[in-house]
N, C-alpha and C positions, 0 to 999 in steps of 0.2 A: 675695246681699244687694247692693243697689246702693251706689254710692259715697256717695250722699246719706244713705242709712240708716246706713251705717258711720260717717259723720261725725256724724250726729245722735246715735247711740249714744255716741260718744266725748265729745261736748260735753254731753250730758245728765248726765254724771257730774261736771261742773265745779261746784264749790260756788257760784259766783256766777251760775249760770244755772238757769232752771227752764222747763219746757215751758208754753206758753200758746197761746191761739187767736190767729192773726195778725190784725192790724187790717184787713188788706186782704181777709180772708176766703178766701184761697187757700193751701192746704197746711197746714204745721205751723210753729210758731214757738218760739224760745227767747228769753227775756228776762232782764235783770238787774233788780235793784231800781230802777234809774234809768230804763230804757227797753227797748223791743224791740231785740234785737240781730240775730237772724237769722230769715229766713223760708225754709223749704224748700218751694219751689213745685213742683218736679218731681223726677224721679229724678236729675237732673243740675244743676239751677239752684238756687242759694242766693243770696238777697238779703241783704246785710250792711249794717247801719246804722253807718257809720263816723263820721259827723258831718262838717260842712264843714271844721273844723280839721284832722282827720286826713287827709281827701282832699287838701286843699291841701298839707299837710306832706309827704305821700308820693306826690304826683301823678305825678311822673316814674317812680317805681318801680312804682306801680300800672298806669300806662299801658304799661309794658314787659312786663307779664305777660299773655300771651294768654288766660289763664284768667279774667282780670278784665275786666269790661265797665263802663266809666265812663259815666254819664249826666250831661251838662252841667247844672250847677245843682242836682243831687240830693245828698242826704246819704247815699244808699245806693249801693252797687255790687253788681253781680251777679258771682258766682263760678261758673264753669262747671266742673263736676267731670267730667273725662274720663279722668284717670289717677290713680294712687295719690298722686303728689306734689302733686296739686291739693288733696287732703285736708290735707296738711301746710301748704300755703299758706293754706287756710281757717282752720286752727287758729291760725296766726300772726296772721291778720287779725282773728279773733274776739278774741284777746288785745289787739290794738290798739284794737278797738271798745270793749271793756270799759274800757280805760284812758282812752280819749277821753271816755266817758260819766261816768267817775268825776271827771274834771276839772271837771264842772259845766257848766251851759248857757253857751253863747257867744252874744252878742247876734245875730250873723248866722245862728245856727241856730234862732232863735226861731219861724220859720214852721213849721207842721206838717210833719213829715218823713213822706213817703210812700215806700213801697218801689216797685220798678219793675214791680209787677204790680197788677192790680185797678183799680177805678174811680178816675179822677183821677190815675193814675200818669203820670210823665213819659214822653216818647217815647224809646225805646231807639235808640242809634246803634251801629254797629259792623259787623263782618263783613268778609270779603274781605281779611283781613290775613294775609300769609304767616307761617308758623310755623317757627321754628328748632327742629329736633328736640333732645331732651334737656332737662335742667333747667339753669337758670342762676341765679347768685346775684348779685343787684343790690341793694345797700343793705339786705341782710337779708331781702328777700322772695324766696322760692324759688318757681319755677314755670316753665312754658313761657313763653318770651319771644318778642316780635316780632323778626323778622329785620330787620336794618338794610340788607340788600341784597335788591333785587327778584329 
């Protein structure tokens, strides 16, 4: 079973989430009563709707996790599932996404939120970042982190 399927199985049991067709038309999705939360696009890539508020609030921590790909100006991030601890990171971020959406809409989030796949999706940036082996704990987000030394 792939890491994405394992994560989807765990999240499908959460009371606040239900499976739905993704608005981008790619893969499978989970949504809350308020919004789409996660899109499982491949066996390794999960797009997560965090909201502008959550991304700004935790930007430094998100940016330090190599499993997380930020897209400038997007309300979604991509989580790359490569090791078991990335599933734990995804679970933490899904909790954050649910909390962010329960806060209600924020004026700067008013524009339609599109995930990082499908038509009209924002351009992805990233890659080529050295990886420090092992897991790190920075501000409550666990996962592989970018090395500070080249």
